[in-house]
C-alpha positions as CSV (number, residue, x, y, z in Angstrom):
1,M,12.8,-43.2,-14.2
2,S,13.2,-46.1,-16.6
3,T,14.9,-46.4,-19.8
4,T,11.4,-46.6,-21.6
5,T,10.2,-43.4,-20.0
6,T,13.3,-41.6,-20.7
7,D,13.4,-42.8,-24.6
8,H,9.7,-41.3,-24.2
9,N,10.8,-38.1,-23.0
10,V,13.5,-37.9,-25.2
11,A,11.3,-38.4,-28.5
12,V,8.5,-36.1,-27.0
13,K,11.2,-33.4,-26.6
14,A,12.7,-33.8,-30.4
15,Q,9.0,-34.1,-31.7
16,A,8.5,-30.6,-29.8
17,E,11.9,-29.1,-31.2
18,E,11.6,-29.7,-34.5
19,I,7.8,-28.4,-34.6
20,V,8.4,-25.2,-33.2
21,T,11.8,-24.8,-34.9
22,S,9.8,-25.4,-38.4
23,G,7.5,-22.8,-37.3
24,A,4.8,-24.4,-39.3
25,D,1.5,-25.0,-37.8
26,V,3.0,-25.5,-34.5
27,R,-0.6,-25.2,-32.0
28,P,-2.3,-28.1,-33.8
29,R,1.1,-30.6,-34.7
30,L,2.4,-29.9,-31.0
31,A,-1.5,-30.5,-29.2
32,A,-1.4,-33.4,-31.2
33,V,1.6,-34.3,-29.7
34,V,0.7,-33.5,-26.3
35,A,-2.2,-35.4,-26.9
36,Q,-1.3,-39.0,-28.2
37,N,1.8,-38.7,-25.8
38,A,-0.4,-38.4,-22.8
39,C,-2.1,-41.7,-22.9
40,Q,1.9,-43.7,-22.5
41,S,2.8,-40.9,-20.0
42,Q,-0.6,-42.4,-17.8
43,Q,1.0,-45.9,-19.0
44,T,4.4,-45.8,-17.8
45,G,3.3,-44.0,-14.8
46,D,5.6,-40.9,-15.7
47,G,2.2,-38.6,-15.6
48,L,1.5,-35.5,-17.6
49,V,3.9,-32.9,-15.4
50,R,7.0,-34.5,-16.8
51,L,5.1,-35.0,-20.8
52,I,5.0,-31.2,-19.8
53,R,8.6,-30.7,-19.3
54,A,9.7,-32.8,-22.0
55,V,7.6,-30.5,-24.6
56,M,9.1,-27.6,-23.1
57,D,12.7,-28.6,-23.2
58,G,11.5,-29.2,-26.7
59,A,10.1,-26.0,-27.2
60,Q,12.8,-24.3,-25.8
61,A,15.3,-25.4,-27.9
62,G,13.1,-24.6,-30.9
63,V,12.8,-21.3,-29.6
64,A,16.6,-20.8,-29.5
65,R,16.9,-21.3,-33.0
66,A,14.2,-19.4,-34.2
67,V,14.1,-15.8,-35.6
68,P,14.1,-13.7,-32.7
69,E,11.0,-11.5,-34.0
70,D,9.0,-15.0,-34.2
71,R,9.6,-16.1,-31.1
72,D,6.8,-14.5,-28.8
73,D,4.3,-16.3,-31.5
74,A,6.1,-19.1,-30.9
75,L,5.6,-19.2,-27.2
76,R,2.0,-18.4,-27.0
77,Q,1.3,-21.0,-30.0
78,V,3.5,-23.7,-27.5
79,V,1.6,-22.5,-24.5
80,D,-1.4,-22.9,-26.3
81,A,-0.8,-26.5,-27.7
82,L,0.1,-27.3,-24.6
83,G,-3.8,-26.3,-23.0
84,D,-5.2,-27.8,-26.1
85,G,-3.4,-31.4,-26.2
86,L,-4.3,-31.1,-22.0
87,S,-7.6,-30.5,-22.8
88,Q,-8.2,-33.1,-25.2
89,T,-6.9,-35.4,-22.9
90,A,-9.2,-34.7,-19.8
91,L,-12.2,-34.7,-22.7
92,A,-11.0,-38.6,-23.8
93,G,-10.4,-39.3,-20.1
94,Q,-13.8,-38.1,-19.4
95,L,-15.4,-40.1,-21.9
96,A,-13.3,-42.7,-21.2
97,V,-15.3,-42.8,-17.9
98,Q,-18.6,-42.3,-18.9
99,E,-18.5,-44.7,-21.3
100,A,-17.1,-47.4,-18.6
101,V,-20.0,-46.5,-16.2
102,S,-22.9,-47.1,-19.1
103,T,-21.3,-50.0,-20.4
104,S,-20.6,-51.6,-17.0
105,R,-16.7,-52.1,-17.9
106,Q,-14.3,-51.0,-14.7
107,F,-11.0,-49.2,-14.2
108,E,-8.5,-49.8,-12.0
109,K,-9.1,-47.3,-9.1
110,E,-5.3,-46.3,-9.2
111,D,-5.1,-45.5,-12.6
112,L,-8.0,-43.2,-11.9
113,T,-6.6,-41.8,-8.7
114,R,-3.1,-41.1,-10.8
115,F,-5.0,-39.6,-13.8
116,R,-6.9,-37.1,-11.8
117,D,-3.8,-36.4,-9.2
118,D,-2.4,-35.8,-12.7
119,L,-4.4,-33.6,-14.1
120,T,-4.5,-31.7,-10.6
121,A,-1.1,-31.0,-10.9
122,V,-0.6,-30.2,-14.2
123,H,-3.4,-27.5,-13.7
124,D,-1.7,-26.4,-10.6
125,L,1.7,-26.4,-12.3
126,F,0.9,-25.4,-15.6
127,T,2.4,-21.6,-15.4
128,E,5.1,-22.8,-13.1
129,T,6.2,-25.4,-15.4
130,V,6.2,-23.0,-18.5
131,A,7.8,-20.3,-16.7
132,R,10.1,-22.7,-15.3
133,G,11.2,-24.0,-18.7
134,L,11.3,-20.9,-20.5
135,G,13.5,-18.9,-18.1
136,T,16.2,-21.3,-18.4
137,C,16.3,-20.1,-22.0
138,K,19.0,-17.6,-22.7
139,Q,17.8,-16.4,-26.2
140,L,14.3,-15.1,-24.6
141,T,14.3,-11.5,-23.1
142,A,12.2,-10.5,-19.6
143,D,9.3,-9.4,-21.4
144,Q,9.1,-12.5,-24.0
145,I,9.0,-15.0,-20.7
146,A,6.9,-12.4,-18.7
147,T,4.1,-12.6,-21.3
148,A,4.9,-16.4,-22.1
149,R,4.1,-16.5,-18.1
150,K,0.9,-14.6,-18.5
151,H,-0.5,-16.2,-21.5
152,A,0.2,-19.6,-19.3
153,E,-1.8,-18.3,-16.9
154,R,-4.9,-17.5,-18.7
155,V,-4.7,-21.2,-20.6
156,G,-4.3,-22.7,-17.4
157,E,-7.7,-21.3,-16.1
158,R,-9.3,-22.3,-19.6
159,L,-8.5,-25.6,-19.0
160,R,-10.2,-25.4,-15.1
161,P,-13.8,-26.2,-16.2
162,V,-12.6,-29.4,-18.7
163,F,-10.3,-30.8,-15.6
164,T,-13.3,-30.1,-13.2
165,R,-15.6,-32.3,-14.9
166,V,-13.2,-34.8,-15.1
167,H,-12.6,-35.2,-11.4
168,D,-16.7,-34.8,-11.2
169,A,-16.7,-38.2,-13.2
170,V,-14.4,-39.7,-11.6
171,R,-15.6,-38.6,-8.1
172,E,-19.1,-39.7,-8.8
173,H,-18.6,-43.2,-10.0
174,P,-15.3,-44.3,-8.0
175,A,-17.3,-47.8,-6.8
176,D,-17.8,-48.7,-10.3
177,F,-14.4,-49.1,-11.3
178,A,-11.8,-52.3,-10.5
179,R,-10.0,-53.8,-13.4
180,E,-9.7,-52.2,-16.8
181,G,-6.8,-49.3,-17.3
182,L,-7.5,-45.4,-18.7
């Protein structure tokens, strides 16, 4: 992992921690952090799974400092924010692919493949990544972790149609992409 990537993940973690600790507008603010940093994660080759892990690490630190009765709500907002940010990222990717096709711009096949593979990994590992991140937080009870995990499963299912549309857009136009990155 490069220094730039490490610095990027440290910055994302710090942002997530500050947002969760503040307790104010956690879902929209954290979703914006995820969506804004997803593109950079793609460009550095670090991928979306590491972005989610950085967000979860920061959220965990924020939850540890939260008032105990606010933890369940904070966890739900974090999971929802991850889903919202990833959904925005997937939709932006889909629009970029569709626009490229309509304007005859081309993408590097490797960029599209990496984006598609990242979305697949995120969908497949979403619940596991969230649960693993929360499982190391000593301030959470087993019930809080179980509730957050179930919520992550629901959010993962909510992401399925969005990710499917992006996969379809990439699969429908593979020969049209050659020189430009996402």
